[in-house]
Structure formats: structure tokens, C-alpha cells
PDB file of N, CA, C and O in Angstrom:
ATOM      1  N   MET A   1      46.856 174.771 -69.944  1.00  0.00           N
ATOM      2  CA  MET A   1      46.505 174.114 -68.618  1.00  0.00           C
ATOM      3  C   MET A   1      46.784 174.715 -67.501  1.00  0.00           C
ATOM      4  O   MET A   1      45.940 174.999 -66.652  1.00  0.00           O
ATOM      5  N   VAL A   2      47.859 174.926 -67.430  1.00  0.00           N
ATOM      6  CA  VAL A   2      48.995 175.350 -66.382  1.00  0.00           C
ATOM      7  C   VAL A   2      48.185 176.838 -65.715  1.00  0.00           C
ATOM      8  O   VAL A   2      47.823 177.093 -64.567  1.00  0.00           O
ATOM      9  N   LEU A   3      48.109 177.596 -66.930  1.00  0.00           N
ATOM     10  CA  LEU A   3      47.885 179.132 -66.676  1.00  0.00           C
ATOM     11  C   LEU A   3      46.471 179.381 -66.410  1.00  0.00           C
ATOM     12  O   LEU A   3      46.073 180.535 -66.251  1.00  0.00           O
ATOM     13  N   GLY A   4      45.507 178.145 -66.337  1.00  0.00           N
ATOM     14  CA  GLY A   4      44.112 178.576 -66.575  1.00  0.00           C
ATOM     15  C   GLY A   4      43.379 179.323 -67.408  1.00  0.00           C
ATOM     16  O   GLY A   4      44.022 180.220 -67.953  1.00  0.00           O
ATOM     17  N   ASN A   5      42.242 179.252 -67.689  1.00  0.00           N
ATOM     18  CA  ASN A   5      41.438 179.885 -68.444  1.00  0.00           C
ATOM     19  C   ASN A   5      41.275 181.684 -68.620  1.00  0.00           C
ATOM     20  O   ASN A   5      41.227 182.474 -69.563  1.00  0.00           O
ATOM     21  N   ASP A   6      41.220 181.767 -66.921  1.00  0.00           N
ATOM     22  CA  ASP A   6      41.076 183.247 -66.718  1.00  0.00           C
ATOM     23  C   ASP A   6      42.278 184.115 -67.385  1.00  0.00           C
ATOM     24  O   ASP A   6      42.235 185.291 -67.748  1.00  0.00           O
ATOM     25  N   TYR A   7      43.266 183.278 -67.437  1.00  0.00           N
ATOM     26  CA  TYR A   7      44.830 184.171 -67.639  1.00  0.00           C
ATOM     27  C   TYR A   7      44.560 184.666 -69.053  1.00  0.00           C
ATOM     28  O   TYR A   7      45.124 185.704 -69.399  1.00  0.00           O
ATOM     29  N   PHE A   8      43.777 184.051 -69.889  1.00  0.00           N
ATOM     30  CA  PHE A   8      43.627 184.211 -71.254  1.00  0.00           C
ATOM     31  C   PHE A   8      42.637 185.246 -71.597  1.00  0.00           C
ATOM     32  O   PHE A   8      42.808 185.953 -72.591  1.00  0.00           O
ATOM     33  N   ASP A   9      41.588 185.379 -70.812  1.00  0.00           N
ATOM     34  CA  ASP A   9      40.419 186.147 -70.905  1.00  0.00           C
ATOM     35  C   ASP A   9      40.222 187.397 -71.495  1.00  0.00           C
ATOM     36  O   ASP A   9      39.411 187.704 -72.369  1.00  0.00           O
ATOM     37  N   GLY A  10      41.431 188.398 -70.664  1.00  0.00           N
ATOM     38  CA  GLY A  10      42.131 189.463 -70.911  1.00  0.00           C
ATOM     39  C   GLY A  10      42.725 189.835 -72.330  1.00  0.00           C
ATOM     40  O   GLY A  10      42.696 190.959 -72.830  1.00  0.00           O
ATOM     41  N   LEU A  11      43.240 188.754 -72.861  1.00  0.00           N
ATOM     42  CA  LEU A  11      44.684 188.996 -73.714  1.00  0.00           C
ATOM     43  C   LEU A  11      43.835 188.857 -75.372  1.00  0.00           C
ATOM     44  O   LEU A  11      42.894 188.087 -75.566  1.00  0.00           O
ATOM     45  N   ASP A  12      44.354 189.671 -76.305  1.00  0.00           N
ATOM     46  CA  ASP A  12      44.027 189.727 -77.633  1.00  0.00           C
ATOM     47  C   ASP A  12      44.667 188.900 -78.071  1.00  0.00           C
ATOM     48  O   ASP A  12      45.435 188.245 -77.366  1.00  0.00           O
ATOM     49  N   GLN A  13      44.494 188.669 -79.624  1.00  0.00           N
ATOM     50  CA  GLN A  13      45.179 187.766 -80.315  1.00  0.00           C
ATOM     51  C   GLN A  13      46.689 187.618 -80.488  1.00  0.00           C
ATOM     52  O   GLN A  13      47.278 186.543 -80.596  1.00  0.00           O
ATOM     53  N   HIS A  14      47.226 188.799 -80.500  1.00  0.00           N
ATOM     54  CA  HIS A  14      48.397 189.046 -80.607  1.00  0.00           C
ATOM     55  C   HIS A  14      49.283 188.450 -79.318  1.00  0.00           C
ATOM     56  O   HIS A  14      50.298 187.768 -79.462  1.00  0.00           O
ATOM     57  N   GLN A  15      48.809 188.770 -78.263  1.00  0.00           N
ATOM     58  CA  GLN A  15      49.093 188.058 -76.832  1.00  0.00           C
ATOM     59  C   GLN A  15      49.125 186.513 -76.268  1.00  0.00           C
ATOM     60  O   GLN A  15      49.628 185.890 -75.333  1.00  0.00           O
ATOM     61  N   ILE A  16      48.199 186.251 -77.521  1.00  0.00           N
ATOM     62  CA  ILE A  16      47.882 184.668 -77.236  1.00  0.00           C
ATOM     63  C   ILE A  16      48.452 183.944 -78.422  1.00  0.00           C
ATOM     64  O   ILE A  16      48.426 182.714 -78.458  1.00  0.00           O
ATOM     65  N   ALA A  17      48.959 184.649 -79.377  1.00  0.00           N
ATOM     66  CA  ALA A  17      49.826 183.759 -80.632  1.00  0.00           C
ATOM     67  C   ALA A  17      50.895 183.010 -80.113  1.00  0.00           C
ATOM     68  O   ALA A  17      51.056 181.820 -80.385  1.00  0.00           O
ATOM     69  N   PRO A  18      51.782 183.791 -79.225  1.00  0.00           N
ATOM     70  CA  PRO A  18      52.899 182.739 -78.865  1.00  0.00           C
ATOM     71  C   PRO A  18      52.496 181.388 -77.913  1.00  0.00           C
ATOM     72  O   PRO A  18      53.113 180.323 -77.884  1.00  0.00           O
ATOM     73  N   PHE A  19      51.488 181.687 -77.275  1.00  0.00           N
ATOM     74  CA  PHE A  19      51.009 180.168 -76.807  1.00  0.00           C
ATOM     75  C   PHE A  19      50.686 179.211 -77.718  1.00  0.00           C
ATOM     76  O   PHE A  19      50.774 177.996 -77.541  1.00  0.00           O
ATOM     77  N   ALA A  20      50.264 179.844 -78.816  1.00  0.00           N
ATOM     78  CA  ALA A  20      49.321 178.835 -79.832  1.00  0.00           C
ATOM     79  C   ALA A  20      50.655 178.536 -80.572  1.00  0.00           C
ATOM     80  O   ALA A  20      50.758 177.340 -80.846  1.00  0.00           O
ATOM     81  N   GLU A  21      51.473 179.134 -80.880  1.00  0.00           N
ATOM     82  CA  GLU A  21      53.003 178.588 -81.609  1.00  0.00           C
ATOM     83  C   GLU A  21      53.562 177.692 -80.325  1.00  0.00           C
ATOM     84  O   GLU A  21      54.186 176.748 -80.809  1.00  0.00           O
ATOM     85  N   GLU A  22      53.576 177.639 -79.146  1.00  0.00           N
ATOM     86  CA  GLU A  22      54.439 177.012 -78.615  1.00  0.00           C
ATOM     87  C   GLU A  22      53.455 175.484 -78.309  1.00  0.00           C
ATOM     88  O   GLU A  22      53.994 174.490 -77.822  1.00  0.00           O
ATOM     89  N   ALA A  23      52.317 175.507 -78.595  1.00  0.00           N
ATOM     90  CA  ALA A  23      51.276 174.478 -78.588  1.00  0.00           C
ATOM     91  C   ALA A  23      52.056 173.453 -79.673  1.00  0.00           C
ATOM     92  O   ALA A  23      52.523 172.343 -79.418  1.00  0.00           O
ATOM     93  N   LEU A  24      52.052 174.080 -80.810  1.00  0.00           N
ATOM     94  CA  LEU A  24      52.432 173.584 -82.123  1.00  0.00           C
ATOM     95  C   LEU A  24      54.175 172.935 -81.788  1.00  0.00           C
ATOM     96  O   LEU A  24      54.669 171.918 -82.276  1.00  0.00           O
ATOM     97  N   ALA A  25      54.593 173.561 -81.160  1.00  0.00           N
ATOM     98  CA  ALA A  25      56.219 173.287 -81.114  1.00  0.00           C
ATOM     99  C   ALA A  25      56.339 172.181 -80.211  1.00  0.00           C
ATOM    100  O   ALA A  25      57.172 171.310 -80.462  1.00  0.00           O
ATOM    101  N   ILE A  26      55.469 172.088 -78.989  1.00  0.00           N
ATOM    102  CA  ILE A  26      55.284 170.917 -78.130  1.00  0.00           C
ATOM    103  C   ILE A  26      55.033 169.766 -78.706  1.00  0.00           C
ATOM    104  O   ILE A  26      55.649 168.719 -78.506  1.00  0.00           O
ATOM    105  N   ASP A  27      53.997 169.952 -79.536  1.00  0.00           N
ATOM    106  CA  ASP A  27      53.604 168.630 -80.415  1.00  0.00           C
ATOM    107  C   ASP A  27      54.639 168.110 -81.076  1.00  0.00           C
ATOM    108  O   ASP A  27      55.108 167.027 -80.728  1.00  0.00           O
ATOM    109  N   ARG A  28      55.059 168.704 -81.963  1.00  0.00           N
ATOM    110  CA  ARG A  28      56.524 168.602 -82.558  1.00  0.00           C
ATOM    111  C   ARG A  28      57.599 167.828 -81.826  1.00  0.00           C
ATOM    112  O   ARG A  28      57.864 166.653 -82.076  1.00  0.00           O
ATOM    113  N   ILE A  29      58.226 168.597 -80.865  1.00  0.00           N
ATOM    114  CA  ILE A  29      58.896 167.946 -79.593  1.00  0.00           C
ATOM    115  C   ILE A  29      58.473 166.767 -79.159  1.00  0.00           C
ATOM    116  O   ILE A  29      59.335 165.957 -78.818  1.00  0.00           O
ATOM    117  N   VAL A  30      57.230 166.443 -79.081  1.00  0.00           N
ATOM    118  CA  VAL A  30      56.867 165.272 -77.969  1.00  0.00           C
ATOM    119  C   VAL A  30      56.836 164.115 -79.370  1.00  0.00           C
ATOM    120  O   VAL A  30      57.300 162.987 -79.204  1.00  0.00           O
ATOM    121  N   ASP A  31      56.406 164.419 -80.362  1.00  0.00           N
ATOM    122  CA  ASP A  31      56.477 163.293 -81.466  1.00  0.00           C
ATOM    123  C   ASP A  31      57.791 163.110 -82.052  1.00  0.00           C
ATOM    124  O   ASP A  31      58.004 162.136 -82.773  1.00  0.00           O
ATOM    125  N   GLN A  32      58.817 164.089 -81.766  1.00  0.00           N
ATOM    126  CA  GLN A  32      60.127 163.630 -82.316  1.00  0.00           C
ATOM    127  C   GLN A  32      60.763 162.562 -81.022  1.00  0.00           C
ATOM    128  O   GLN A  32      61.394 161.523 -81.215  1.00  0.00           O
ATOM    129  N   ALA A  33      60.436 163.086 -79.851  1.00  0.00           N
ATOM    130  CA  ALA A  33      61.198 162.113 -78.623  1.00  0.00           C
ATOM    131  C   ALA A  33      60.558 161.091 -78.301  1.00  0.00           C
ATOM    132  O   ALA A  33      61.018 160.377 -77.410  1.00  0.00           O
ATOM    133  N   VAL A  34      59.013 160.665 -79.103  1.00  0.00           N
ATOM    134  CA  VAL A  34      58.709 159.562 -78.878  1.00  0.00           C
ATOM    135  C   VAL A  34      59.394 158.615 -80.051  1.00  0.00           C
ATOM    136  O   VAL A  34      59.834 157.486 -79.832  1.00  0.00           O
ATOM    137  N   ALA A  35      59.404 159.286 -81.347  1.00  0.00           N
ATOM    138  CA  ALA A  35      60.160 158.348 -82.631  1.00  0.00           C
ATOM    139  C   ALA A  35      61.653 158.173 -82.448  1.00  0.00           C
ATOM    140  O   ALA A  35      62.335 157.446 -83.170  1.00  0.00           O
ATOM    141  N   GLU A  36      62.112 158.885 -81.437  1.00  0.00           N
ATOM    142  CA  GLU A  36      63.624 158.725 -81.110  1.00  0.00           C
ATOM    143  C   GLU A  36      63.926 158.038 -80.131  1.00  0.00           C
ATOM    144  O   GLU A  36      65.067 157.576 -80.126  1.00  0.00           O
ATOM    145  N   HIS A  37      63.102 157.762 -79.081  1.00  0.00           N
ATOM    146  CA  HIS A  37      63.235 156.842 -77.881  1.00  0.00           C
ATOM    147  C   HIS A  37      62.329 156.128 -77.524  1.00  0.00           C
ATOM    148  O   HIS A  37      62.161 156.015 -76.310  1.00  0.00           O
ATOM    149  N   SER A  38      61.272 155.269 -78.619  1.00  0.00           N
ATOM    150  CA  SER A  38      60.547 154.821 -78.409  1.00  0.00           C
ATOM    151  C   SER A  38      60.691 153.547 -77.287  1.00  0.00           C
ATOM    152  O   SER A  38      59.763 153.325 -76.508  1.00  0.00           O
ATOM    153  N   LEU A  39      61.670 152.903 -77.276  1.00  0.00           N
ATOM    154  CA  LEU A  39      62.175 151.801 -76.484  1.00  0.00           C
ATOM    155  C   LEU A  39      62.211 152.322 -75.021  1.00  0.00           C
ATOM    156  O   LEU A  39      62.363 151.427 -74.189  1.00  0.00           O
ATOM    157  N   ASN A  40      62.117 153.418 -74.600  1.00  0.00           N
ATOM    158  CA  ASN A  40      62.795 153.920 -73.182  1.00  0.00           C
ATOM    159  C   ASN A  40      62.001 155.059 -72.766  1.00  0.00           C
ATOM    160  O   ASN A  40      62.239 156.206 -73.145  1.00  0.00           O
ATOM    161  N   SER A  41      60.995 154.718 -71.933  1.00  0.00           N
ATOM    162  CA  SER A  41      60.240 155.800 -71.287  1.00  0.00           C
ATOM    163  C   SER A  41      60.892 156.915 -70.810  1.00  0.00           C
ATOM    164  O   SER A  41      60.446 158.046 -71.002  1.00  0.00           O
ATOM    165  N   GLN A  42      61.976 156.679 -70.166  1.00  0.00           N
ATOM    166  CA  GLN A  42      62.975 157.556 -69.279  1.00  0.00           C
ATOM    167  C   GLN A  42      63.294 158.499 -70.278  1.00  0.00           C
ATOM    168  O   GLN A  42      63.086 159.702 -70.118  1.00  0.00           O
ATOM    169  N   ASP A  43      63.878 157.931 -71.484  1.00  0.00           N
ATOM    170  CA  ASP A  43      64.791 158.684 -72.567  1.00  0.00           C
ATOM    171  C   ASP A  43      63.707 159.761 -73.013  1.00  0.00           C
ATOM    172  O   ASP A  43      64.160 160.867 -73.309  1.00  0.00           O
ATOM    173  N   ILE A  44      62.369 159.579 -73.096  1.00  0.00           N
ATOM    174  CA  ILE A  44      61.429 160.311 -73.694  1.00  0.00           C
ATOM    175  C   ILE A  44      61.238 161.143 -72.902  1.00  0.00           C
ATOM    176  O   ILE A  44      61.260 162.298 -73.326  1.00  0.00           O
ATOM    177  N   ASP A  45      60.982 160.927 -71.484  1.00  0.00           N
ATOM    178  CA  ASP A  45      60.847 162.164 -70.748  1.00  0.00           C
ATOM    179  C   ASP A  45      61.984 163.185 -70.791  1.00  0.00           C
ATOM    180  O   ASP A  45      61.924 164.414 -70.755  1.00  0.00           O
ATOM    181  N   ALA A  46      62.909 162.464 -70.865  1.00  0.00           N
ATOM    182  CA  ALA A  46      64.414 163.536 -70.644  1.00  0.00           C
ATOM    183  C   ALA A  46      64.358 164.326 -72.126  1.00  0.00           C
ATOM    184  O   ALA A  46      64.660 165.508 -72.286  1.00  0.00           O
ATOM    185  N   ALA A  47      63.994 163.590 -72.964  1.00  0.00           N
ATOM    186  CA  ALA A  47      63.862 164.396 -74.354  1.00  0.00           C
ATOM    187  C   ALA A  47      62.562 165.569 -74.533  1.00  0.00           C
ATOM    188  O   ALA A  47      62.562 166.449 -75.394  1.00  0.00           O
ATOM    189  N   ILE A  48      61.840 165.424 -73.852  1.00  0.00           N
ATOM    190  CA  ILE A  48      60.586 166.292 -73.943  1.00  0.00           C
ATOM    191  C   ILE A  48      61.310 167.391 -72.814  1.00  0.00           C
ATOM    192  O   ILE A  48      61.276 168.573 -73.157  1.00  0.00           O
ATOM    193  N   ARG A  49      61.786 167.155 -71.846  1.00  0.00           N
ATOM    194  CA  ARG A  49      62.115 168.099 -70.712  1.00  0.00           C
ATOM    195  C   ARG A  49      63.042 168.985 -71.318  1.00  0.00           C
ATOM    196  O   ARG A  49      62.791 170.190 -71.293  1.00  0.00           O
ATOM    197  N   LYS A  50      64.324 168.466 -71.987  1.00  0.00           N
ATOM    198  CA  LYS A  50      65.358 169.037 -72.630  1.00  0.00           C
ATOM    199  C   LYS A  50      64.775 170.122 -73.742  1.00  0.00           C
ATOM    200  O   LYS A  50      65.161 171.277 -73.923  1.00  0.00           O
ATOM    201  N   GLY A  51      63.876 169.500 -74.334  1.00  0.00           N
ATOM    202  CA  GLY A  51      63.209 170.541 -75.637  1.00  0.00           C
ATOM    203  C   GLY A  51      62.186 171.516 -75.156  1.00  0.00           C
ATOM    204  O   GLY A  51      62.037 172.627 -75.666  1.00  0.00           O
ATOM    205  N   LEU A  52      61.542 171.092 -74.231  1.00  0.00           N
ATOM    206  CA  LEU A  52      60.623 172.047 -73.432  1.00  0.00           C
ATOM    207  C   LEU A  52      60.940 173.095 -72.565  1.00  0.00           C
ATOM    208  O   LEU A  52      60.319 174.158 -72.569  1.00  0.00           O
ATOM    209  N   LEU A  53      61.889 172.845 -71.811  1.00  0.00           N
ATOM    210  CA  LEU A  53      62.227 173.649 -70.770  1.00  0.00           C
ATOM    211  C   LEU A  53      62.777 175.097 -71.101  1.00  0.00           C
ATOM    212  O   LEU A  53      62.291 175.982 -70.396  1.00  0.00           O
ATOM    213  N   PRO A  54      63.616 175.457 -71.958  1.00  0.00           N
ATOM    214  CA  PRO A  54      64.013 176.287 -72.133  1.00  0.00           C
ATOM    215  C   PRO A  54      62.935 177.541 -73.046  1.00  0.00           C
ATOM    216  O   PRO A  54      62.897 178.771 -72.991  1.00  0.00           O
ATOM    217  N   ARG A  55      62.441 176.896 -73.552  1.00  0.00           N
ATOM    218  CA  ARG A  55      60.946 177.610 -74.503  1.00  0.00           C
ATOM    219  C   ARG A  55      59.937 178.011 -73.740  1.00  0.00           C
ATOM    220  O   ARG A  55      59.344 179.067 -73.959  1.00  0.00           O
ATOM    221  N   LEU A  56      59.596 177.074 -72.605  1.00  0.00           N
ATOM    222  CA  LEU A  56      58.453 177.388 -71.723  1.00  0.00           C
ATOM    223  C   LEU A  56      59.083 178.340 -70.574  1.00  0.00           C
ATOM    224  O   LEU A  56      58.261 179.159 -70.165  1.00  0.00           O
ATOM    225  N   PHE A  57      60.219 178.408 -70.028  1.00  0.00           N
ATOM    226  CA  PHE A  57      60.886 179.376 -69.403  1.00  0.00           C
ATOM    227  C   PHE A  57      60.465 180.835 -69.719  1.00  0.00           C
ATOM    228  O   PHE A  57      59.809 181.640 -69.057  1.00  0.00           O
ATOM    229  N   LYS A  58      61.092 180.927 -71.031  1.00  0.00           N
ATOM    230  CA  LYS A  58      61.036 182.464 -71.506  1.00  0.00           C
ATOM    231  C   LYS A  58      59.773 182.642 -71.443  1.00  0.00           C
ATOM    232  O   LYS A  58      59.550 183.833 -71.225  1.00  0.00           O
ATOM    233  N   LEU A  59      58.532 181.841 -71.555  1.00  0.00           N
ATOM    234  CA  LEU A  59      57.124 182.244 -71.966  1.00  0.00           C
ATOM    235  C   LEU A  59      56.374 182.353 -70.717  1.00  0.00           C
ATOM    236  O   LEU A  59      55.543 183.239 -70.519  1.00  0.00           O
ATOM    237  N   MET A  60      56.684 181.419 -69.858  1.00  0.00           N
ATOM    238  CA  MET A  60      56.100 181.701 -68.634  1.00  0.00           C
ATOM    239  C   MET A  60      56.550 181.288 -67.288  1.00  0.00           C
ATOM    240  O   MET A  60      55.793 180.930 -66.386  1.00  0.00           O
ATOM    241  N   GLY A  61      58.031 181.375 -67.209  1.00  0.00           N
ATOM    242  CA  GLY A  61      58.814 181.471 -65.818  1.00  0.00           C
ATOM    243  C   GLY A  61      59.013 179.845 -65.499  1.00  0.00           C
ATOM    244  O   GLY A  61      58.282 178.964 -65.951  1.00  0.00           O
ATOM    245  N   MET A  62      60.239 179.625 -64.563  1.00  0.00           N
ATOM    246  CA  MET A  62      60.299 178.149 -64.302  1.00  0.00           C
ATOM    247  C   MET A  62      59.236 177.353 -63.686  1.00  0.00           C
ATOM    248  O   MET A  62      58.934 176.305 -64.257  1.00  0.00           O
ATOM    249  N   ASP A  63      58.608 177.687 -62.593  1.00  0.00           N
ATOM    250  CA  ASP A  63      57.729 177.064 -61.696  1.00  0.00           C
ATOM    251  C   ASP A  63      56.441 176.536 -62.952  1.00  0.00           C
ATOM    252  O   ASP A  63      56.045 175.389 -63.159  1.00  0.00           O
ATOM    253  N   LYS A  64      56.117 177.508 -63.468  1.00  0.00           N
ATOM    254  CA  LYS A  64      54.811 177.125 -64.293  1.00  0.00           C
ATOM    255  C   LYS A  64      55.461 176.313 -65.721  1.00  0.00           C
ATOM    256  O   LYS A  64      54.822 175.472 -66.353  1.00  0.00           O
ATOM    257  N   ALA A  65      56.607 176.683 -66.000  1.00  0.00           N
ATOM    258  CA  ALA A  65      57.445 175.780 -67.203  1.00  0.00           C
ATOM    259  C   ALA A  65      57.208 174.378 -66.889  1.00  0.00           C
ATOM    260  O   ALA A  65      56.630 173.542 -67.584  1.00  0.00           O
ATOM    261  N   LYS A  66      57.836 174.218 -65.535  1.00  0.00           N
ATOM    262  CA  LYS A  66      58.165 172.458 -64.851  1.00  0.00           C
ATOM    263  C   LYS A  66      56.880 172.200 -64.847  1.00  0.00           C
ATOM    264  O   LYS A  66      56.626 171.171 -65.473  1.00  0.00           O
ATOM    265  N   GLU A  67      55.695 172.880 -64.256  1.00  0.00           N
ATOM    266  CA  GLU A  67      54.433 172.127 -63.992  1.00  0.00           C
ATOM    267  C   GLU A  67      53.583 171.781 -65.474  1.00  0.00           C
ATOM    268  O   GLU A  67      52.839 170.818 -65.659  1.00  0.00           O
ATOM    269  N   ALA A  68      53.874 172.692 -66.298  1.00  0.00           N
ATOM    270  CA  ALA A  68      53.436 172.420 -67.759  1.00  0.00           C
ATOM    271  C   ALA A  68      54.369 171.222 -68.670  1.00  0.00           C
ATOM    272  O   ALA A  68      53.968 170.599 -69.652  1.00  0.00           O
ATOM    273  N   ILE A  69      55.666 171.129 -68.039  1.00  0.00           N
ATOM    274  CA  ILE A  69      56.154 169.915 -68.776  1.00  0.00           C
ATOM    275  C   ILE A  69      55.853 168.520 -68.033  1.00  0.00           C
ATOM    276  O   ILE A  69      55.791 167.408 -68.557  1.00  0.00           O
ATOM    277  N   GLU A  70      55.707 168.813 -66.875  1.00  0.00           N
ATOM    278  CA  GLU A  70      55.066 167.502 -65.946  1.00  0.00           C
ATOM    279  C   GLU A  70      53.492 166.960 -66.810  1.00  0.00           C
ATOM    280  O   GLU A  70      53.337 165.821 -67.250  1.00  0.00           O
ATOM    281  N   ALA A  71      52.564 167.956 -66.888  1.00  0.00           N
ATOM    282  CA  ALA A  71      51.502 167.780 -67.467  1.00  0.00           C
ATOM    283  C   ALA A  71      51.550 167.120 -68.913  1.00  0.00           C
ATOM    284  O   ALA A  71      50.759 166.280 -69.342  1.00  0.00           O
ATOM    285  N   VAL A  72      52.697 167.702 -69.610  1.00  0.00           N
ATOM    286  CA  VAL A  72      52.861 167.204 -71.071  1.00  0.00           C
ATOM    287  C   VAL A  72      53.218 165.550 -71.173  1.00  0.00           C
ATOM    288  O   VAL A  72      52.852 164.710 -71.995  1.00  0.00           O
ATOM    289  N   ILE A  73      54.198 165.435 -69.836  1.00  0.00           N
ATOM    290  CA  ILE A  73      54.539 163.949 -70.112  1.00  0.00           C
ATOM    291  C   ILE A  73      53.605 163.017 -69.571  1.00  0.00           C
ATOM    292  O   ILE A  73      53.730 161.844 -69.924  1.00  0.00           O
ATOM    293  N   GLN A  74      52.471 163.396 -68.588  1.00  0.00           N
ATOM    294  CA  GLN A  74      51.822 162.670 -68.053  1.00  0.00           C
ATOM    295  C   GLN A  74      50.881 162.136 -69.476  1.00  0.00           C
ATOM    296  O   GLN A  74      50.487 161.027 -69.836  1.00  0.00           O
ATOM    297  N   ILE A  75      50.765 163.426 -70.015  1.00  0.00           N
ATOM    298  CA  ILE A  75      49.617 163.063 -71.298  1.00  0.00           C
ATOM    299  C   ILE A  75      50.130 162.165 -72.201  1.00  0.00           C
ATOM    300  O   ILE A  75      49.475 161.290 -72.768  1.00  0.00           O
ATOM    301  N   THR A  76      51.410 162.402 -72.347  1.00  0.00           N
ATOM    302  CA  THR A  76      52.370 161.447 -73.421  1.00  0.00           C
ATOM    303  C   THR A  76      52.405 160.122 -72.768  1.00  0.00           C
ATOM    304  O   THR A  76      52.105 159.189 -73.513  1.00  0.00           O
ATOM    305  N   ARG A  77      52.661 159.866 -71.720  1.00  0.00           N
ATOM    306  CA  ARG A  77      52.885 158.542 -71.178  1.00  0.00           C
ATOM    307  C   ARG A  77      51.163 157.669 -71.459  1.00  0.00           C
ATOM    308  O   ARG A  77      51.000 156.522 -71.875  1.00  0.00           O
ATOM    309  N   VAL A  78      50.156 158.613 -71.091  1.00  0.00           N
ATOM    310  CA  VAL A  78      48.726 158.049 -71.392  1.00  0.00           C
ATOM    311  C   VAL A  78      48.828 157.832 -72.666  1.00  0.00           C
ATOM    312  O   VAL A  78      48.406 156.725 -73.001  1.00  0.00           O
ATOM    313  N   GLY A  79      49.231 158.482 -73.491  1.00  0.00           N
ATOM    314  CA  GLY A  79      48.892 158.387 -74.778  1.00  0.00           C
ATOM    315  C   GLY A  79      49.718 156.939 -75.575  1.00  0.00           C
ATOM    316  O   GLY A  79      49.298 156.073 -76.343  1.00  0.00           O
ATOM    317  N   ILE A  80      50.960 157.186 -74.998  1.00  0.00           N
ATOM    318  CA  ILE A  80      51.812 155.799 -75.404  1.00  0.00           C
ATOM    319  C   ILE A  80      51.086 154.279 -74.821  1.00  0.00           C
ATOM    320  O   ILE A  80      51.038 153.263 -75.515  1.00  0.00           O
ATOM    321  N   SER A  81      50.681 154.357 -73.756  1.00  0.00           N
ATOM    322  CA  SER A  81      49.905 153.383 -72.954  1.00  0.00           C
ATOM    323  C   SER A  81      48.753 153.029 -74.098  1.00  0.00           C
ATOM    324  O   SER A  81      48.596 151.881 -74.513  1.00  0.00           O
ATOM    325  N   ARG A  82      48.023 154.083 -74.524  1.00  0.00           N
ATOM    326  CA  ARG A  82      46.770 153.587 -75.054  1.00  0.00           C
ATOM    327  C   ARG A  82      47.221 153.455 -76.550  1.00  0.00           C
ATOM    328  O   ARG A  82      46.312 153.196 -77.339  1.00  0.00           O
ATOM    329  N   GLY A  83      48.615 153.606 -77.115  1.00  0.00           N
ATOM    330  CA  GLY A  83      49.303 153.339 -78.431  1.00  0.00           C
ATOM    331  C   GLY A  83      48.564 154.294 -79.500  1.00  0.00           C
ATOM    332  O   GLY A  83      48.215 154.050 -80.655  1.00  0.00           O
ATOM    333  N   GLU A  84      48.441 155.512 -78.694  1.00  0.00           N
ATOM    334  CA  GLU A  84      47.939 156.866 -79.799  1.00  0.00           C
ATOM    335  C   GLU A  84      49.252 157.607 -80.363  1.00  0.00           C
ATOM    336  O   GLU A  84      49.116 158.551 -81.142  1.00  0.00           O
ATOM    337  N   ARG A  85      50.419 157.204 -79.994  1.00  0.00           N
ATOM    338  CA  ARG A  85      51.583 158.064 -80.355  1.00  0.00           C
ATOM    339  C   ARG A  85      52.649 157.309 -81.178  1.00  0.00           C
ATOM    340  O   ARG A  85      53.668 157.891 -81.549  1.00  0.00           O
TER     341      ARG A  85
END
């Protein structure tokens, strides 16, 4: 989402694979954060940031990593408010 579709248009499968792996890791980290900190939304946010920042920084740099993490947190909040997580 943060990098946009144009970023991926010129990439082959080997270049896209790390992003697919990170998407799965993001899902695991969010699930774990919600399970461990379900009573406190601030703790959920902190656990997501702590789990994702080092991983995404290596993949896309600090600015894009922060932007991606904020998007993940917003999506998580919406999911929690709807009872989806």
C-alpha cells in the first residue's frame, strides 16, 4: 500500500517474494499483539511497532516503514472495533 502498485510493476517474482514474506509476518505479529494485549489498545499499537519497525526498516527504509506501520495499526483498530480480530 505504501509503495504503490507502480513500484511492483517492473519487479520479477524473486524481487516480490520478500514483500510477500513480510505480509505474512505482519499478519503473525498483529495476531500475536492483539492476543497478548487485547485489553489495552496502546499496548497493541506498541507491540505492533516494536515487531514491525526493524523488519520493515530493512525492507523499505525508515520513512516508508513508519508509514506502513501506521497503516497496519489503523487497519488493526478498524478490525478490532468490528470484532474481526
